[in-house]
C-alpha atoms as a printed R data frame, in Angstrom:
    type eleno elety resid chain resno      x       y      z
1   ATOM     1    CA   MET     A     1 50.388 -56.540 64.868
2   ATOM     2    CA   ALA     A     2 48.360 -53.572 65.289
3   ATOM     3    CA   ALA     A     3 49.469 -52.357 61.517
4   ATOM     4    CA   SER     A     4 48.973 -55.520 59.707
5   ATOM     5    CA   GLY     A     5 45.118 -55.854 61.000
6   ATOM     6    CA   LYS     A     6 44.748 -52.082 59.804
7   ATOM     7    CA   LEU     A     7 46.183 -53.241 56.660
8   ATOM     8    CA   ALA     A     8 43.976 -56.450 56.549
9   ATOM     9    CA   SER     A     9 41.160 -53.969 57.283
10  ATOM    10    CA   PHE     A    10 41.797 -52.202 53.900
11  ATOM    11    CA   ARG     A    11 41.838 -55.538 51.485
12  ATOM    12    CA   LEU     A    12 38.873 -56.936 49.664
13  ATOM    13    CA   PRO     A    13 37.048 -60.156 50.508
14  ATOM    14    CA   PRO     A    14 37.494 -63.126 48.387
15  ATOM    15    CA   LEU     A    15 36.060 -61.871 45.083
16  ATOM    16    CA   PRO     A    16 36.172 -64.147 41.476
17  ATOM    17    CA   THR     A    17 39.690 -63.433 39.478
18  ATOM    18    CA   VAL     A    18 39.246 -60.346 36.803
19  ATOM    19    CA   GLY     A    19 39.570 -63.218 34.712
20  ATOM    20    CA   GLU     A    20 36.629 -64.683 35.519
21  ATOM    21    CA   LEU     A    21 34.405 -61.719 35.901
22  ATOM    22    CA   ILE     A    22 35.692 -61.454 31.934
23  ATOM    23    CA   LYS     A    23 34.458 -64.720 30.896
24  ATOM    24    CA   LEU     A    24 30.985 -64.163 33.376
25  ATOM    25    CA   TYR     A    25 30.359 -60.993 32.027
26  ATOM    26    CA   ASN     A    26 31.534 -62.262 28.023
27  ATOM    27    CA   LEU     A    27 33.594 -58.803 28.401
28  ATOM    28    CA   ARG     A    28 36.290 -58.494 24.925
29  ATOM    29    CA   ALA     A    29 38.662 -55.704 24.686
30  ATOM    30    CA   GLU     A    30 37.334 -53.485 21.812
31  ATOM    31    CA   LYS     A    31 39.965 -52.699 19.033
32  ATOM    32    CA   GLN     A    32 38.584 -49.140 17.805
33  ATOM    33    CA   LEU     A    33 38.589 -48.293 21.757
34  ATOM    34    CA   SER     A    34 42.589 -49.133 21.937
35  ATOM    35    CA   GLN     A    35 41.400 -51.529 24.952
36  ATOM    36    CA   ASN     A    36 43.902 -53.847 26.441
37  ATOM    37    CA   PHE     A    37 43.076 -55.597 29.929
38  ATOM    38    CA   LEU     A    38 45.904 -55.968 32.167
39  ATOM    39    CA   LEU     A    39 45.145 -59.173 34.182
40  ATOM    40    CA   ASP     A    40 48.144 -60.088 36.266
41  ATOM    41    CA   LEU     A    41 47.808 -57.840 39.897
42  ATOM    42    CA   ARG     A    42 51.569 -58.257 40.580
43  ATOM    43    CA   LEU     A    43 51.877 -55.890 38.117
44  ATOM    44    CA   THR     A    44 48.841 -53.851 39.035
45  ATOM    45    CA   ASP     A    45 50.374 -53.006 42.118
46  ATOM    46    CA   LYS     A    46 53.485 -52.136 40.557
47  ATOM    47    CA   ILE     A    47 51.753 -49.596 38.970
48  ATOM    48    CA   VAL     A    48 50.204 -48.527 42.241
49  ATOM    49    CA   ARG     A    49 53.173 -48.247 44.255
50  ATOM    50    CA   GLN     A    50 54.265 -45.868 41.429
51  ATOM    51    CA   ALA     A    51 52.259 -43.693 42.926
52  ATOM    52    CA   GLY     A    52 53.272 -43.903 46.452
53  ATOM    53    CA   SER     A    53 51.254 -44.134 49.832
54  ATOM    54    CA   LEU     A    54 47.604 -44.384 48.974
55  ATOM    55    CA   ARG     A    55 46.418 -45.454 52.537
56  ATOM    56    CA   ASP     A    56 43.357 -43.178 53.267
57  ATOM    57    CA   ALA     A    57 43.825 -41.146 49.976
58  ATOM    58    CA   HIS     A    58 41.048 -39.883 47.395
59  ATOM    59    CA   VAL     A    59 41.991 -41.745 44.033
60  ATOM    60    CA   CYS     A    60 40.108 -40.872 40.287
61  ATOM    61    CA   GLU     A    61 40.931 -44.327 38.077
62  ATOM    62    CA   VAL     A    62 40.907 -43.526 34.779
63  ATOM    63    CA   GLY     A    63 39.173 -46.403 32.700
64  ATOM    64    CA   PRO     A    64 39.129 -49.216 35.287
65  ATOM    65    CA   GLY     A    65 37.624 -51.157 31.959
66  ATOM    66    CA   PRO     A    66 37.600 -55.466 34.370
67  ATOM    67    CA   GLY     A    67 38.807 -53.312 37.397
68  ATOM    68    CA   GLY     A    68 41.965 -55.184 38.094
69  ATOM    69    CA   LEU     A    69 43.475 -51.224 38.518
70  ATOM    70    CA   THR     A    70 41.011 -50.786 40.828
71  ATOM    71    CA   ARG     A    71 41.725 -53.919 43.063
72  ATOM    72    CA   SER     A    72 45.048 -52.998 43.378
73  ATOM    73    CA   ILE     A    73 44.071 -49.224 44.487
74  ATOM    74    CA   LEU     A    74 42.008 -50.273 47.087
75  ATOM    75    CA   ASN     A    75 44.141 -53.182 48.549
76  ATOM    76    CA   ALA     A    76 46.388 -50.093 48.735
77  ATOM    77    CA   GLY     A    77 44.206 -48.764 51.314
78  ATOM    78    CA   ALA     A    78 42.521 -45.999 49.613
79  ATOM    79    CA   ALA     A    79 39.844 -44.109 51.168
80  ATOM    80    CA   ASP     A    80 37.716 -42.563 47.762
81  ATOM    81    CA   VAL     A    81 37.976 -44.252 44.759
82  ATOM    82    CA   LEU     A    82 36.469 -42.698 41.809
83  ATOM    83    CA   VAL     A    83 36.141 -44.608 38.767
84  ATOM    84    CA   VAL     A    84 34.949 -43.435 35.640
85  ATOM    85    CA   GLU     A    85 34.391 -45.820 33.146
86  ATOM    86    CA   LYS     A    86 32.595 -44.886 29.768
87  ATOM    87    CA   ASP     A    87 32.144 -48.142 28.494
88  ATOM    88    CA   THR     A    88 28.317 -49.362 29.664
89  ATOM    89    CA   ARG     A    89 29.589 -53.301 29.096
90  ATOM    90    CA   PHE     A    90 31.843 -53.229 32.496
91  ATOM    91    CA   ILE     A    91 29.776 -51.325 34.894
92  ATOM    92    CA   PRO     A    92 28.259 -54.659 36.634
93  ATOM    93    CA   GLY     A    93 31.831 -55.744 37.558
94  ATOM    94    CA   LEU     A    94 32.546 -52.531 39.117
95  ATOM    95    CA   LYS     A    95 29.307 -52.457 40.816
96  ATOM    96    CA   LEU     A    96 30.389 -55.894 42.418
97  ATOM    97    CA   LEU     A    97 33.583 -54.662 43.023
98  ATOM    98    CA   SER     A    98 32.048 -51.577 44.964
99  ATOM    99    CA   GLU     A    99 30.114 -54.021 46.830
100 ATOM   100    CA   ALA     A   100 33.058 -55.314 48.263
101 ATOM   101    CA   ALA     A   101 34.224 -52.301 48.892
102 ATOM   102    CA   PRO     A   102 31.478 -50.679 50.751
103 ATOM   103    CA   GLY     A   103 31.417 -46.205 51.261
104 ATOM   104    CA   ARG     A   104 34.773 -46.706 49.591
105 ATOM   105    CA   MET     A   105 34.177 -46.708 45.668
106 ATOM   106    CA   ARG     A   106 32.028 -44.700 43.593
107 ATOM   107    CA   ILE     A   107 31.673 -45.169 39.826
108 ATOM   108    CA   VAL     A   108 30.860 -42.636 36.941
109 ATOM   109    CA   HIS     A   109 29.677 -43.481 33.941
110 ATOM   110    CA   GLY     A   110 30.961 -40.812 31.436
111 ATOM   111    CA   ASP     A   111 33.879 -39.611 29.370
112 ATOM   112    CA   ILE     A   112 37.076 -38.857 31.061
113 ATOM   113    CA   LEU     A   113 37.479 -36.371 28.002
114 ATOM   114    CA   THR     A   114 34.436 -34.536 29.272
115 ATOM   115    CA   TYR     A   115 34.237 -35.171 33.404
116 ATOM   116    CA   ARG     A   116 34.051 -32.182 35.334
117 ATOM   117    CA   MET     A   117 37.376 -33.841 38.194
118 ATOM   118    CA   ASP     A   118 37.000 -30.434 39.811
119 ATOM   119    CA   ARG     A   119 33.506 -31.737 41.124
120 ATOM   120    CA   GLY     A   120 34.089 -35.329 41.869
121 ATOM   121    CA   PHE     A   121 35.667 -34.663 45.301
122 ATOM   122    CA   PRO     A   122 35.525 -32.435 48.473
123 ATOM   123    CA   ALA     A   123 36.780 -29.367 48.080
124 ATOM   124    CA   ASN     A   124 38.675 -30.052 52.016
125 ATOM   125    CA   ILE     A   125 40.835 -32.241 50.630
126 ATOM   126    CA   SER     A   126 42.369 -29.224 48.475
127 ATOM   127    CA   LYS     A   127 45.732 -27.564 49.125
128 ATOM   128    CA   PRO     A   128 47.911 -24.367 48.899
129 ATOM   129    CA   TRP     A   129 49.467 -25.009 45.137
130 ATOM   130    CA   GLU     A   130 53.148 -23.567 47.273
131 ATOM   131    CA   GLU     A   131 52.373 -26.582 49.379
132 ATOM   132    CA   GLY     A   132 52.579 -30.346 49.265
133 ATOM   133    CA   PRO     A   133 50.599 -32.304 46.563
134 ATOM   134    CA   PRO     A   134 46.807 -32.560 48.021
135 ATOM   135    CA   ASN     A   135 46.553 -36.772 49.325
136 ATOM   136    CA   LEU     A   136 44.497 -37.083 45.176
137 ATOM   137    CA   HIS     A   137 45.962 -39.290 43.045
138 ATOM   138    CA   VAL     A   138 44.528 -39.785 39.305
139 ATOM   139    CA   ILE     A   139 45.604 -42.675 38.204
140 ATOM   140    CA   GLY     A   140 44.920 -45.031 34.602
141 ATOM   141    CA   ASN     A   141 45.686 -47.574 32.668
142 ATOM   142    CA   LEU     A   142 44.854 -45.554 29.917
143 ATOM   143    CA   PRO     A   143 43.581 -46.367 25.838
144 ATOM   144    CA   PHE     A   144 46.238 -45.704 23.629
145 ATOM   145    CA   ASN     A   145 43.610 -43.757 21.650
146 ATOM   146    CA   VAL     A   146 43.324 -40.888 24.380
147 ATOM   147    CA   SER     A   147 45.923 -40.838 26.440
148 ATOM   148    CA   THR     A   148 47.943 -38.496 23.810
149 ATOM   149    CA   PRO     A   149 45.008 -36.488 23.811
150 ATOM   150    CA   LEU     A   150 43.784 -36.380 27.308
151 ATOM   151    CA   ILE     A   151 47.252 -35.393 28.579
152 ATOM   152    CA   ILE     A   152 47.266 -32.489 26.457
153 ATOM   153    CA   LYS     A   153 44.200 -31.603 28.442
154 ATOM   154    CA   TRP     A   154 45.532 -32.068 31.976
155 ATOM   155    CA   LEU     A   155 48.508 -30.237 30.851
156 ATOM   156    CA   GLU     A   156 46.512 -26.848 30.111
157 ATOM   157    CA   ASN     A   157 44.506 -28.150 32.870
158 ATOM   158    CA   MET     A   158 47.568 -27.586 35.204
159 ATOM   159    CA   ALA     A   159 48.873 -24.529 33.729
160 ATOM   160    CA   ASN     A   160 45.820 -22.926 34.507
161 ATOM   161    CA   ARG     A   161 44.990 -24.753 37.875
162 ATOM   162    CA   THR     A   162 41.637 -26.467 37.131
163 ATOM   163    CA   GLY     A   163 40.314 -29.819 36.634
164 ATOM   164    CA   PRO     A   164 42.031 -31.844 38.827
165 ATOM   165    CA   PHE     A   165 44.429 -29.499 39.558
166 ATOM   166    CA   ALA     A   166 42.093 -27.387 41.086
167 ATOM   167    CA   TYR     A   167 42.976 -29.539 44.221
168 ATOM   168    CA   GLY     A   168 46.662 -28.190 44.391
169 ATOM   169    CA   ARG     A   169 49.723 -30.224 42.342
170 ATOM   170    CA   THR     A   170 47.549 -33.148 42.740
171 ATOM   171    CA   ARG     A   171 50.212 -36.357 41.381
172 ATOM   172    CA   LEU     A   172 49.471 -38.408 38.337
173 ATOM   173    CA   THR     A   173 50.189 -41.996 37.141
174 ATOM   174    CA   LEU     A   174 49.753 -43.230 33.652
175 ATOM   175    CA   THR     A   175 50.432 -45.657 31.024
176 ATOM   176    CA   PHE     A   176 51.142 -44.690 27.615
177 ATOM   177    CA   GLN     A   177 52.611 -46.694 24.851
178 ATOM   178    CA   LYS     A   178 56.480 -47.216 25.116
179 ATOM   179    CA   GLU     A   179 57.516 -44.594 22.543
180 ATOM   180    CA   VAL     A   180 54.877 -42.122 23.872
181 ATOM   181    CA   ALA     A   181 56.259 -42.483 27.720
182 ATOM   182    CA   GLU     A   182 59.988 -42.204 26.185
183 ATOM   183    CA   ARG     A   183 58.971 -38.562 24.057
184 ATOM   184    CA   LEU     A   184 57.471 -37.399 27.326
185 ATOM   185    CA   THR     A   185 60.348 -37.931 29.282
186 ATOM   186    CA   ALA     A   186 62.862 -37.024 26.732
187 ATOM   187    CA   SER     A   187 66.021 -34.942 27.453
188 ATOM   188    CA   THR     A   188 67.583 -31.839 25.341
189 ATOM   189    CA   GLY     A   189 69.383 -33.795 22.525
190 ATOM   190    CA   THR     A   190 67.780 -37.431 22.305
191 ATOM   191    CA   LYS     A   191 65.777 -38.342 19.035
192 ATOM   192    CA   GLN     A   192 62.899 -38.555 21.353
193 ATOM   193    CA   ARG     A   193 62.350 -34.713 22.198
194 ATOM   194    CA   SER     A   194 59.335 -33.540 21.409
195 ATOM   195    CA   ARG     A   195 56.712 -31.415 21.815
196 ATOM   196    CA   LEU     A   196 55.377 -33.718 24.350
197 ATOM   197    CA   SER     A   197 58.674 -33.071 25.876
198 ATOM   198    CA   VAL     A   198 59.238 -29.688 26.320
199 ATOM   199    CA   MET     A   199 55.328 -29.145 26.969
200 ATOM   200    CA   ALA     A   200 54.930 -31.964 30.386
201 ATOM   201    CA   GLN     A   201 58.447 -30.918 31.172
202 ATOM   202    CA   TYR     A   202 58.237 -27.334 31.792
203 ATOM   203    CA   LEU     A   203 55.267 -28.057 33.625
204 ATOM   204    CA   CYS     A   204 56.373 -30.837 35.650
205 ATOM   205    CA   THR     A   205 58.611 -33.656 37.103
206 ATOM   206    CA   VAL     A   206 58.299 -36.526 34.691
207 ATOM   207    CA   ARG     A   207 59.432 -39.908 35.340
208 ATOM   208    CA   ASN     A   208 59.070 -42.669 33.281
209 ATOM   209    CA   CYS     A   209 58.606 -45.723 35.885
210 ATOM   210    CA   PHE     A   210 58.685 -48.947 33.956
211 ATOM   211    CA   THR     A   211 57.788 -50.786 31.274
212 ATOM   212    CA   ILE     A   212 55.568 -53.556 30.973
213 ATOM   213    CA   PRO     A   213 55.898 -55.941 27.812
214 ATOM   214    CA   GLY     A   214 53.061 -56.064 25.317
215 ATOM   215    CA   ARG     A   215 52.297 -59.228 26.237
216 ATOM   216    CA   ALA     A   216 51.233 -59.086 30.027
217 ATOM   217    CA   PHE     A   217 47.907 -57.470 28.081
218 ATOM   218    CA   VAL     A   218 45.049 -59.466 26.962
219 ATOM   219    CA   PRO     A   219 44.631 -58.884 24.106
220 ATOM   220    CA   LYS     A   220 48.107 -58.395 22.621
221 ATOM   221    CA   PRO     A   221 49.992 -54.765 21.570
222 ATOM   222    CA   GLU     A   222 51.872 -54.934 19.272
223 ATOM   223    CA   VAL     A   223 54.332 -52.242 21.467
224 ATOM   224    CA   ASP     A   224 55.219 -52.089 25.520
225 ATOM   225    CA   VAL     A   225 53.525 -49.677 27.485
226 ATOM   226    CA   GLY     A   226 55.258 -47.042 30.078
227 ATOM   227    CA   VAL     A   227 54.289 -46.337 33.152
228 ATOM   228    CA   VAL     A   228 54.988 -42.568 33.511
229 ATOM   229    CA   ASN     A   229 54.274 -40.590 37.041
230 ATOM   230    CA   PHE     A   230 54.147 -36.831 36.705
231 ATOM   231    CA   THR     A   231 54.350 -34.270 39.708
232 ATOM   232    CA   PRO     A   232 52.896 -29.982 38.968
233 ATOM   233    CA   LEU     A   233 55.954 -27.899 39.591
234 ATOM   234    CA   VAL     A   234 55.731 -25.018 41.922
235 ATOM   235    CA   GLN     A   235 56.353 -22.388 39.435
236 ATOM   236    CA   PRO     A   236 56.669 -23.958 35.639
237 ATOM   237    CA   GLN     A   237 59.364 -23.064 34.377
238 ATOM   238    CA   ILE     A   238 57.923 -20.927 31.479
239 ATOM   239    CA   GLN     A   239 55.601 -17.748 32.693
240 ATOM   240    CA   GLN     A   240 53.379 -17.429 29.468
241 ATOM   241    CA   PRO     A   241 49.723 -19.020 29.179
242 ATOM   242    CA   PHE     A   242 49.555 -22.400 28.418
243 ATOM   243    CA   LYS     A   243 48.040 -21.719 24.619
244 ATOM   244    CA   LEU     A   244 50.788 -19.570 23.501
245 ATOM   245    CA   VAL     A   245 53.985 -22.075 24.423
246 ATOM   246    CA   GLU     A   246 51.863 -24.921 23.218
247 ATOM   247    CA   LYS     A   247 51.485 -22.931 19.851
248 ATOM   248    CA   VAL     A   248 55.588 -22.156 19.901
249 ATOM   249    CA   VAL     A   249 56.526 -25.379 20.157
250 ATOM   250    CA   ARG     A   250 53.737 -27.338 18.222
251 ATOM   251    CA   ASN     A   251 55.426 -24.755 15.090
252 ATOM   252    CA   ILE     A   252 58.922 -25.054 16.533
253 ATOM   253    CA   PHE     A   253 58.704 -29.131 16.379
254 ATOM   254    CA   GLN     A   254 56.598 -29.518 13.167
255 ATOM   255    CA   PHE     A   255 60.463 -29.487 11.340
256 ATOM   256    CA   ARG     A   256 62.262 -31.209 13.794
257 ATOM   257    CA   ARG     A   257 65.146 -32.534 11.601
258 ATOM   258    CA   LYS     A   258 65.582 -28.737 10.385
259 ATOM   259    CA   HIS     A   259 67.137 -25.545 11.680
260 ATOM   260    CA   CYS     A   260 64.421 -24.162 14.976
261 ATOM   261    CA   HIS     A   261 64.033 -20.738 12.863
262 ATOM   262    CA   LYS     A   262 62.386 -23.111  9.940
263 ATOM   263    CA   GLY     A   263 59.895 -23.425 12.550
264 ATOM   264    CA   VAL     A   264 59.671 -20.033 14.510
265 ATOM   265    CA   GLU     A   265 58.956 -18.526 11.010
266 ATOM   266    CA   LYS     A   266 55.848 -20.037 10.475
267 ATOM   267    CA   LEU     A   267 54.664 -18.195 13.479
268 ATOM   268    CA   PHE     A   268 54.645 -14.892 11.114
269 ATOM   269    CA   PRO     A   269 52.407 -14.401  7.811
270 ATOM   270    CA   GLU     A   270 54.528 -13.798  4.818
271 ATOM   271    CA   ALA     A   271 54.677 -10.661  4.082
272 ATOM   272    CA   CYS     A   272 56.580 -10.152  7.774
273 ATOM   273    CA   ARG     A   273 57.610 -13.252  8.001
274 ATOM   274    CA   MET     A   274 61.675 -12.768  7.620
275 ATOM   275    CA   GLU     A   275 61.596  -9.420  9.575
276 ATOM   276    CA   LEU     A   276 59.981 -10.381 13.004
277 ATOM   277    CA   THR     A   277 61.647 -14.015 12.472
278 ATOM   278    CA   GLN     A   278 65.040 -12.042 12.779
279 ATOM   279    CA   GLU     A   279 63.493  -9.959 15.255
280 ATOM   280    CA   MET     A   280 61.989 -12.785 17.565
281 ATOM   281    CA   MET     A   281 65.599 -14.731 17.335
282 ATOM   282    CA   GLN     A   282 67.472 -12.016 18.749
283 ATOM   283    CA   LYS     A   283 65.234 -10.876 21.372
284 ATOM   284    CA   ALA     A   284 65.237 -14.465 22.580
285 ATOM   285    CA   ASP     A   285 69.366 -14.962 22.184
286 ATOM   286    CA   VAL     A   286 68.656 -18.221 20.393
287 ATOM   287    CA   ASP     A   287 71.117 -19.895 18.145
288 ATOM   288    CA   PRO     A   288 68.705 -20.124 15.010
289 ATOM   289    CA   ILE     A   289 70.768 -23.042 13.453
290 ATOM   290    CA   LEU     A   290 69.268 -24.998 16.373
291 ATOM   291    CA   ARG     A   291 68.010 -28.252 15.566
292 ATOM   292    CA   PRO     A   292 64.228 -28.008 17.574
293 ATOM   293    CA   THR     A   293 65.766 -31.220 19.741
294 ATOM   294    CA   GLU     A   294 68.479 -29.927 21.051
295 ATOM   295    CA   LEU     A   295 66.998 -26.505 22.619
296 ATOM   296    CA   THR     A   296 66.364 -26.635 26.130
297 ATOM   297    CA   ILE     A   297 63.757 -25.216 28.541
298 ATOM   298    CA   PRO     A   298 65.405 -22.073 29.256
299 ATOM   299    CA   HIS     A   299 65.759 -21.217 25.277
300 ATOM   300    CA   ILE     A   300 61.658 -22.080 24.977
301 ATOM   301    CA   ARG     A   301 60.513 -19.539 27.365
302 ATOM   302    CA   ALA     A   302 63.019 -17.439 25.678
303 ATOM   303    CA   LEU     A   303 61.525 -18.019 22.883
304 ATOM   304    CA   ALA     A   304 57.583 -18.006 24.193
305 ATOM   305    CA   ASP     A   305 58.906 -14.248 26.292
306 ATOM   306    CA   ALA     A   306 59.818 -12.868 22.458
307 ATOM   307    CA   TYR     A   307 56.788 -14.307 20.888
308 ATOM   308    CA   ALA     A   308 54.588 -12.504 23.369
309 ATOM   309    CA   HIS     A   309 55.869  -9.424 23.565
310 ATOM   310    CA   LEU     A   310 55.773  -9.827 19.177
311 ATOM   311    CA   CYS     A   311 52.416  -9.851 19.858
312 ATOM   312    CA   THR     A   312 51.654  -7.213 22.732
313 ATOM   313    CA   ASN     A   313 52.634  -5.186 19.878
314 ATOM   314    CA   GLU     A   314 51.051  -7.115 17.202
315 ATOM   315    CA   PRO     A   315 48.022  -8.814 18.260
316 ATOM   316    CA   SER     A   316 46.623 -10.430 15.806
317 ATOM   317    CA   LEU     A   317 49.173 -12.622 15.544
318 ATOM   318    CA   LEU     A   318 48.088 -14.821 17.928
319 ATOM   319    CA   SER     A   319 45.360 -15.911 15.933
320 ATOM   320    CA   TYR     A   320 47.350 -16.329 13.242
321 ATOM   321    CA   GLU     A   321 48.239 -19.623 12.004
322 ATOM   322    CA   TYR     A   322 50.276 -20.784  8.995
323 ATOM   323    CA   ARG     A   323 48.104 -24.176  7.954
324 ATOM   324    CA   GLU     A   324 44.655 -21.214  7.594
325 ATOM   325    CA   GLU     A   325 47.170 -18.967  5.859
326 ATOM   326    CA   LEU     A   326 47.727 -21.590  2.875
327 ATOM   327    CA   ARG     A   327 44.120 -23.263  3.147
328 ATOM   328    CA   LEU     A   328 43.282 -18.828  2.681
329 ATOM   329    CA   LYS     A   329 45.636 -19.071 -0.202
330 ATOM   330    CA   HIS     A   330 44.827 -21.742 -1.785
331 ATOM   331    CA   LEU     A   331 41.021 -20.952 -1.638
332 ATOM   332    CA   THR     A   332 41.586 -17.031 -3.306
333 ATOM   333    CA   GLY     A   333 44.558 -17.388 -5.172
334 ATOM   334    CA   GLN     A   334 45.971 -14.680 -3.139
335 ATOM   335    CA   LYS     A   335 49.978 -14.866 -2.388
336 ATOM   336    CA   HIS     A   336 50.061 -12.291  0.706
337 ATOM   337    CA   ILE     A   337 46.785 -12.458  3.013
338 ATOM   338    CA   PRO     A   338 46.295  -9.309  5.136
339 ATOM   339    CA   ILE     A   339 46.918 -10.684  9.126
340 ATOM   340    CA   ASP     A   340 43.617  -8.971  9.920
341 ATOM   341    CA   THR     A   341 41.854 -11.780  8.008
342 ATOM   342    CA   PHE     A   342 42.801 -14.297 11.179
343 ATOM   343    CA   ASN     A   343 41.327 -12.184 13.857
344 ATOM   344    CA   ALA     A   344 37.575 -13.298 14.869
345 ATOM   345    CA   THR     A   345 35.165 -11.633 12.898
346 ATOM   346    CA   PRO     A   346 31.530 -12.435 12.870
347 ATOM   347    CA   THR     A   347 29.938 -14.197 10.500
348 ATOM   348    CA   GLY     A   348 29.588 -13.150  6.851
349 ATOM   349    CA   MET     A   349 31.721  -9.970  7.878
350 ATOM   350    CA   PRO     A   350 34.444  -9.135  5.691
351 ATOM   351    CA   PRO     A   351 37.661  -9.338  7.063
352 ATOM   352    CA   SER     A   352 39.496  -6.011  7.917
353 ATOM   353    CA   PRO     A   353 41.569  -4.213  4.545
354 ATOM   354    CA   GLU     A   354 44.231  -3.051  6.769
355 ATOM   355    CA   GLN     A   355 48.021  -3.922  5.618
356 ATOM   356    CA   PRO     A   356 49.530  -6.720  6.613
357 ATOM   357    CA   CYS     A   357 52.223  -6.477  9.495
């Protein structure tokens, strides 16, 4: 009885339903903001359960909207819920919810893409990276238009142990379009294998929890929605800077139907492309005729290590971008662009006349 009484103390008092709040404040999901409301509290409870126990936890909820998922988080026993909402229209309804859970909910009116989450919670909740995750969770029913740039930003934060990961190996439980959820969790050799698969899986354990049919949302989106859980690894599977890994993976997967050496070639200026591609493939000991979708994380690690070695010998390779070379060719009519053109130079300064590579 004592345990059930303690759980009851976490539960919210009677409140208007989410649907009633939407009518009360005349709220509409904005199509241009990719907003879709989830009103079924059984489904929001199910999302929250994927995060694990929230008893006495700190939680950052991304884009709470009318507060359906927020209610489930509070009812699960979270002690401190920080909601970050960009849309002013939802703030009054969230304040009503906050008043029903005194001392347990804070509202930030801002954009999650720029919000400094590393300042949002007390430092004493931090745990060393080598230990278990802190009692901090990030949970969100993400708008489709922000979900991919946001997870890429958080993966970079994870690699650098900044943002939500300044507190340790913070877990994420987020919604994505079903297709994106499948790409995030795709195995080597599957058609869904992509840049996102590699970038997520080299840094964390990624779990596709369950799928929510589109008809459960208001308004109904044209796609179903996947719930994905991320737990950072103690040791990333690739020990190179995030931006270097992202550049290698992005180039490889830009030609996903071709042999992987085609993408690797585009890491290098035309003047030394064949020579350095061959050197990189040999150093990595990766079969150049594998398709990008067939590459394992160890393959990508070997390629990233080989590319890093080449960049140590020729640092200007790091700033080289194939599409920028094409743009400069188009503008200047030159067949070969010197590699030093891609180095950062002060405005108005001419590029170095040194020969490429």
